[in-house]
N, C-alpha and C positions, 0 to 999 in steps of 0.2 A: 735452569739454576735451581738448586735445592738448598734447604736449610740444614740444621744439625739435629733436628728431633728424630728420635728412633721410631716413633709411632704417632699416628694421628687418629683422633676419635671424634666422630660426629654424633651429636645427640647427648645432651646433658640432663636427661631425666635421671631419676635416682640410680637406675641400673648403669647408665653410661658414666655418670659421675663417679660411682663407686669403682667401676672397672678401670677407669682412667687412674684413679688413686692407687689401685692395686698394681697396675703396670709401672707407675712411677716408683712405687715402694720397692720394686725389684731392680732398681738401678737404671731405668730407662727414662729418657727425656720425652715428654709427651706434649703434642700440640692438640688443642681442643677447639671445636667450633660448634655453634648452635645457631639455628635460624633466628631465635630470639636472643640477640647478642647480650642482653642483660644477664642471662644465665652464665655466659662466659665470664663476665666481669665479677659476678657474685662468687663463682668458684675460685677465680684467681685471687680475689681479695679475702676469701674465706678459707675453706678447707685446704686449698692448694697454696696458701700464702707461705712463701719461703721455700717452696718445693720446686722441683725441676719441670716446670710447666711453661708453655707458651700459649697465651690466649689469642685467638684470631677472630676478626669480625667479618671476614668474607671468605668464600670458598676458595678464591684465588690465593689469598694470603695463607690459608690453611694448607693447601697443597705445597706451596713454596716453602713452608716451614719444615717439611719432612724430608729427610735425606733419602736418596735412592739406594736400592729399590724401595719405593715408598710402601709403607704398610698402613693403609687407610681403612679404618673400621667404622661401620655405621651401627648405631644402636638406636634405631628409630622404629616407629610403629610400622609393622609389616603392611605391604600394599603399595599403592601408587607413589608414596613418599620415597620408597627405596629406588624405584625406577627413575624418579626425578633427580635424586642425588647422583645416581650412576651416570645419568645423561650429562649432568653438570661436571662430573669428575673426568670423564673420558677425554675431552679435549685438552684438559690441563695436565694429564698424566703422560708418562713416557713409557716406551716398551719395557716390560718386566715389572712395572709397578703393580701392586696387589691391592685390590678392593675387597673388603671383607664385610659380609653381612652377618651380624650377631643377633638379629631379631628372630622372633617366632615366625619364620617364613614358611609358606606352603612350598613343599619340595619342588613342585612343577615350575614354580616361578624361579627357583634357584637353577634348575636345569636350563631354562631359557636364558637366564641372565649370564650363566657361565659361558654359553656360546656367544652371546652378544659381546661380552667383555673380551673374551679370547679373540674374537674376530677383529677387535680393535687393537690387538697386539699387547693386551694387558692380561693379568692373571686374576682369577676370581675365587673367593673362598666363601662358602655358605657354612657358617659355624653355629651349631646348636650350643646355647649357653644355658646351663641350668644351675639353680642354687639360690635364685632370688637376690634380693638386695645384699644380704649378708654374704652369700656366696660370691657375688661380683666383687666385693671388697676384700674378702679374706681367702678366696680360692674357690672358683666354680668348677663344675664339670664342663669340659669343652669337647665338642664333637665336630671337628672341622672336616669338610669335604670340598671338592671342587677341582681346581687346576692343580694337579699333583706337583708341578714344578714350584708351586708356592710353598709347599710344606717345608723344605729345607730352610727357607728364608724366615718363616714364622715359628718354627718348631721350638727353638730355645726360649723365646718370649712366652709363647702359649703354655709350654710346660712349666715355666717358672711361675706363672700367675695361677695355674690350676691348683685344685685341691690335691693333697698328697695322702696316700694310704700306704699300708704295708707295715711290717714290724718296726721299721726305722723311719716311717713317714717320708719315704723317699721315692715312692712310685707315683708319678703324676697321673691324675684322672684326665688325661688328654693324649690322644693318639690320632693319627690320620685315619679317617673312616673309609673314604672311597671317592670315586669321581662324581662330578656334577652335584646332584641334589642329595647324595647319600647322607651327608652330615645332618641336614635338616630332617631327613626321613627318620634317622635314628633318634633324633631329639623328639620328633612327633610321637614315636612309639614309646619313648620314655614318658611323655606326658599322658599318653593313653593308659599306660600301666599305672601311672599316678592316679588317674581318674578311678580305675578299678580299686586300687588300694584304699583310697579315701572312702569310697562307697562301702567297701567291706568293713572298714573300721566303724563307720557310722551305723551299720546294721548290728555289729557287735555291741555298740553303745546302747542302742535302743533295746536290744534283748536284755542286756544286763540291768538297764534302768527300769524298764516296764515289766519284765517278767520276773527277774530276780530281785527287783526293788532296791538296787544299790544306790546309795547317796553319792554325791559328787566326791566326798572324801574317800568313800570306799572305791569308787571308780579310779581315783588317783592311785590308790594303793595297788589295784589290779593292774593298771597299765604300767606302773612302775615295776612291778614284778615281771610282767611280760617283756619289758624292755631289757631285762637281764638274761633272757633266754633266746630261743630260736626266732622270736618275733622282733628282736632288737632292730630298730630302724629309726630314722629321723621322724617319720610320721607318727609312730607309736610314742616317741619321746615328746613331741609337741602336743599330742593328744593328752598325755599324762599332765603336762604343764597347764593345759587349758582348764582342767577340772579343779585346779587350785586357785584360779583367779576370781577374786570377789568383784562385784560390780564397782566400776571405777567412776560412775556418774551419779553417785549419791543414793542409789537404790540398795535394797537389802538383798542378800543372797549372792549367788554366783553369776558371773557375767554370761557364761554359756547359755544359761536358762533365759536370758533376756534377748538373745540374738534371734532375729526373725528366721524361720525355717524356709528360706528361699536361697538356693545356691546359684551363684553366678558361673559363667563359663566363658572362655576366650576363643574356643573353636578347635583347638588341636585334638581334643578327644573325638569330636565330630569328624574331623579329617581322617583320623585313623579308622574309625568305624566305616566311613564311606569307602575308603580305599580297601579295607578288608572285603567289603562286598564286591568291589571291582575285581579283586584277586581271587575271590571264591574261597577265602579262608574264614573259619568261624571264630572271629575275635569277639566272643559273646560278652566278656566281662566289660570291656570298654563301652560297647554298645548299650548294655544294660545300665551302666553308670551314667552315660549321657542321657538316656531316657529318664533315669531317676532324677537328675537335675531338672529336666524339663517338667516332670510332674511336680517337683517342689516349687517351680515357678508359678504353677496354677494355684496359688494360695487361696485366692478368693473363691474359686470353684471348689476347692477341697473343703473350705469352711462351710460352704452351702451344702455340699454333699454329706458332710459329717452330721448335719442336722436331720437327715432322713435315712441314710444308709446305715445298716447295723451289722456288726460282726459279733464275735463272742466276747468282746471286751467288757470291762468292769461296769460300764455305764448301762449295758443292756443285759448283763448276765448276772443274776443274783448268786450263782454258784462260781463266780470268778475266782475266789480264793481257792476253792477246791480244784478248779480247773488248772490254775497255775501250779499248785502243789503237785498235781498229777503229771504235768509235763516237765516240771523242773526237777522234782525229786530232791536229792541232796543239793543244797545251795552251792557249796564249794565244788561239788561234782559238776554242776551246770556251768559254773564259771570256767572250769577246766575244759569242758566240752566246747564252749564258745571259742576258747583259745585254739583248740585243735581245729575247729571248723574254719577259723580265720586263717590259720597257717596253711591248711590244705587248699583253701580257696585262693590264697595268695600264690601258692605254687602254680595253680592252674592259670592265674592271670599272667604270670611271667612266661609260662609255657606258651600261651597263646601269642604273646607279644613276639617271642622269638620265632614262632612258626610264621608269623606275618613278615618278620624281617627276612627270613629265608625265602619266602615267596617273592618279596619285592626285589631282593638281591638277584634272584634268577630272572625275574621279569625285566630288570633294567641293566643287567650285566654289571653289577657293582662289585661282586666278589667280596662281600662283607666278611669280617672276622668276628664271629659271634662271641667268642670268649673275650676278645678285646672290647666289644661293646659292653659286656658285663663289667669289665674292669673300669671303663669310663664312668659307670654309675655307682662305684663303690664309695665315692666321697664327693662332697660339694653339692650334690644334686638332691632333689626332693625325695626320690625313691631310694636313696642310699640305705642299704640294709645289710645285715650280717650275711645272709645266705646268698648274696651275689657272688661271694667267693666260691660257693659251691657251684654256681652256674658257670663261672669261668673254668673251674676244675672239670666240669662235665664236658664242655666243648674243647678244652685242651686235650682231654682223654679221648673224646670221640668227635672230631671236627665235623663229621657228617651226621651227627645225632639228629634223628628225625623229629623227636619231641622230647622235651625235658622230662616228661612223665615216664619215659622209658629208661631213664638213667637210674641205676640202682639206688643212689642216695634219695632221690625224689620219689621213686617207686615205693621204697620202704617207708618213707615219711607219710605218704598218702595212705598206705595200708594201715599204719598205726593210728592215723587220725580218722579213718573212715567211719568207724562205728559212732564216734562222737559227732562227726560232721552230719551224718544222716539223722541222728537224734535231734540235733539243733534245728535243722531244716524242718523236720516233722513237727517239733514243738512249736516253732514259729507259725506254721500253717494251722495247727490246732488252736493256737492262741489268737490268730488273726493279725499277726505282726508281719509286715512285708519284709522279706529278705530277698529281693530280686537278684542281687549279686551272689550271695551264698547259693541260691537255687540255680542260677545260671552256671556257676562253677561246677556244682555237683552234676547237673544235667550234661555238661560238656564231658566230664570225666566218664559218666555212664555211657554216653553215646560213643566216645572214642574207644572204649574198651570192648564194645560189642562187635562181633564179626558179622552180624546181620542186623540191619535196621529195617523198619517198615517201609523204606523207600521203594521196595518192590511193588507195593500196592499203589504208591504215589505214581510210579512210572506207568503202571497199568492204567490208572485213571487218565493220565496224559495221553496215552495211546488210544484209549477209548474215545475221548471227546475231541482229540486233535490230531490223531495219527502221528504222534511224535516218535513212534517206534520204541523198541526196548531191546535189551540184550538178555541172554539166558545164562543160567548157572551151569547148564549141562552141555552146551555146545557153542561154538564160535559163530559170529555173525550178528547182523542186525535184523530185527523182526518187527512185523506189524500184524496184528490180528483184527478180524472183524468181530469185535466183542459183542456188538448188538445182535449179529446173526447167530453167534455161538452161545449166547446167554440162555438160561433156562426160561422158558415162557412164563410170563406173569399170569397167574390165574385170576 
């Protein structure tokens, strides 16, 4: 027996509550359940009062409240809690019912759970959800994958609640991604690119603040201008806003200057970096960004080190003013150079993300649509940006495009930005300001464009000490040499 609710949601933290309100606002009747049942009562008496909701106090009543085929979505903390809920749902559901996980789940868990749920005669969807609290309420980016048979049943609802883009705001940022864990993998790559974007913006901020001497008001103006051009994006927009906020707790000055320089992380960036290593693809931007957050967390150690380690900074260099003038030159010219460096590095970050998606799709036989993935990120999510349209155009034009850097639009953009990009990285090095992400992006570009790298020496070293063999440029086959016997005698 089933009820008359169109959709059921488990987990009423802010994301879950907002998503439930979003679904109801599109004309659907929603059943809700939370392990702490007071949250259910608070929602029904509060934000859901007078709306088309059914509050339940047990998992049994929750399942009964939703009509078949049931669409039951979990928005709970990734990990054992998800397995526990699935275990409790399976005996209560009927063939064809759909269990949906909308959390930040590790894709391997989604692969396993898809099989478990399908073996029980049910359908499973692992859906990446991006956009934070506001996106959940007003329209997130949704990246569903799993049991393909589930898509026709959830498509209308998911596309109704998703963010919309396009000239008429009628293109939903939601489409079927692929089988098993594909949806959560695409969401993970989204988050990894987000890590890189945020680190690049922070490096641009430090350069403009410490080298160019910009005030928060001036930084606001710079980021406002950038948000009107090729860098237009959600992250540039909120960075602009941050520079305008005064201390809200009674202090003088701006709030951003009072925030402790220790960055948190939830793990998705680390997952992407680890999986890139497993696949053998150089996703250097996300890895660098993860390590940068790790270094920020060593605050006490950095404070101690700052008391004894010296660089070319103002505290230790009486010629600091002359040094900064020499590396900056024209102030507006330097601001423009940082913009170009940020744009070029951002292109590299996305290029690396899509290379990893291509490798993962091949590895797991997902048959991902890369242009479609770019479409999913154009609205509602954290990395939504103007130039995602260009990425979709690139893959629509060349579905087998090996690397975004090879597509004419991005190739030309990098070539135009390259002089400024190199100038900024060099200036940061001379001034002793760390730009790990800018540097990683430039090093990747330089490495990728070289037809010969010094790995020939590296492989020779491996063969010398470990007989790991090598290949030759002038003939086929695998070789090993007795380097010790062949070397020049040491006098």
